[in-house]
Every structure is written in C-alpha cells, then in structure tokens.
C-alpha distance (Angstrom), angle and dihedral (degrees) to the residues before:
residue distance angle dihedral
M1 . . .
S2 3.79 . .
K3 3.77 123.4 .
R4 3.77 117.3 -120.2
R5 3.75 115.2 -123.7
D6 3.79 115.9 -124.2
T7 3.81 105.2 -120.1
R8 3.81 97.3 177.2
P9 3.81 114.1 119.5
R10 3.76 114.4 -100.0
K11 3.80 118.8 -123.1
R12 3.78 91.4 -125.5
N13 3.78 89.1 63.0
M14 3.79 95.0 45.9
I15 3.78 115.6 103.3
I16 3.78 121.9 -158.3
E17 3.79 107.5 -147.1
T18 3.81 104.0 174.9
A19 3.78 139.2 38.2
A20 3.81 89.0 -119.5
Q21 3.81 90.6 59.0
A22 3.81 91.1 48.9
I23 3.80 91.8 50.8
D24 3.81 92.2 46.6
V25 3.82 92.1 50.0
L26 3.80 88.7 54.4
G27 3.80 93.0 51.1
G28 3.80 107.1 -88.3
N29 3.80 137.3 -76.0
A30 3.81 97.9 -49.0
K31 3.82 94.9 48.1
V32 3.80 92.6 46.8
S33 3.80 93.6 49.0
E34 3.81 89.4 48.3
W35 3.83 91.8 46.7
L36 3.81 92.1 50.8
D37 3.82 91.7 41.7
I38 3.80 94.1 -120.9
E39 3.78 104.6 165.5
I40 3.77 111.2 -121.4
G41 3.82 92.4 -152.8
T42 3.81 94.4 62.3
P43 3.80 118.2 97.5
A44 3.82 94.6 -118.2
A45 3.81 97.1 44.3
P46 3.83 100.9 85.3
N47 3.78 91.3 53.3
T48 3.80 98.2 38.3
V49 3.80 102.0 81.8
S50 3.80 95.3 28.1
G51 3.82 88.9 51.1
W52 3.79 89.5 54.9
R53 3.80 88.8 61.9
K54 3.82 88.5 66.6
R55 3.82 103.6 30.9
G56 3.79 102.2 30.9
I57 3.78 128.1 -104.1
S58 3.78 115.1 -53.4
R59 3.78 113.0 -100.9
N60 3.81 87.9 -129.6
F61 3.80 88.2 69.3
A62 3.81 98.1 33.1
I63 3.80 94.9 102.1
H64 3.82 90.9 55.0
F65 3.79 92.2 52.5
F66 3.79 92.6 43.0
A67 3.81 93.1 49.9
E68 3.79 94.0 46.7
L69 3.79 99.9 41.4
V70 3.80 101.7 34.3
E71 3.78 105.7 27.0
R72 3.81 100.8 34.0
R73 3.80 103.8 27.3
G74 3.82 102.3 28.8
Y75 3.81 100.9 -125.1
K76 3.79 124.9 142.3
L77 3.81 119.0 -127.6
K78 3.78 129.3 -148.9
P79 3.83 117.2 -144.8
Q80 3.82 90.0 -116.2
V81 3.81 87.8 74.6
F82 3.81 86.6 73.4
G83 3.80 96.4 38.7
L84 3.82 93.3 -99.6
E85 3.79 128.7 131.8
D86 3.80 92.5 -146.4
W87 3.79 140.2 -12.4
S88 3.82 95.2 -101.1
M89 3.82 94.5 92.6
V90 3.79 89.4 55.9
L91 3.78 95.5 44.9
M92 3.81 97.2 38.1
P93 3.81 106.7 18.5
D94 3.80 95.4 174.1
R95 3.79 108.9 54.0
R96 3.79 92.3 173.9
G97 3.79 91.3 72.1
R98 3.79 95.5 -126.7
K99 3.78 112.3 178.9
L100 3.77 119.2 -117.5
K101 3.76 118.4 -117.0
K102 3.77 114.8 -107.5
V103 3.77 116.2 -113.2
A104 3.82 113.7 -138.4
C-alpha cells in the first residue's frame, strides 16, 4: 500500500498580496471588525474594514495583522496589503536622513 503525497499548498508558501485576501483569510469584514474591537455602532465602523479592501490596511492595525498572519499562521505578506509600494518606508521612514533632536 503506497502513501499518497499531500499536494495541498503549505501555509508557509502562501503569499497574501492584497488587503482583501488578508481580510478574507481572517474570516471577512464582520470577523475582522470584531477581532479588532471596532464598534459596529460607530459611524465609521461599517466603512472601516471594507475601506481597507480598497486602500490597504491602516498602519495603526498593521502590527495586529502582521502578528496574526505571519507569526501565528505562517503566511507571507506583501507590502501592498498595507497600501505600501515596498517595505522601505516602514524600515527607514525618513529617507532624507534628518537627524533626531537630542532629548535632555
């Protein structure tokens, strides 16, 4: 008796390229708004998660998505998920090289 080889794609190899894919992987608009504790009764709530599908996920919530999808579930994320062209603006936000002010 021969063993069948599992040909399903592994999560570690799966790349999430858009915010819509990230939201769908996490269960859709309602689940994501519940997970992030975005109150449905507020005026901005209905458009918050659905707006992310078009614009990219808000950078205020980026760490939550990164931790859940990359660290816990093993996916890889493209910068377009967060509305970025590349990761350089996250890693080096000030390309001009401005010096930081000294504190005390």
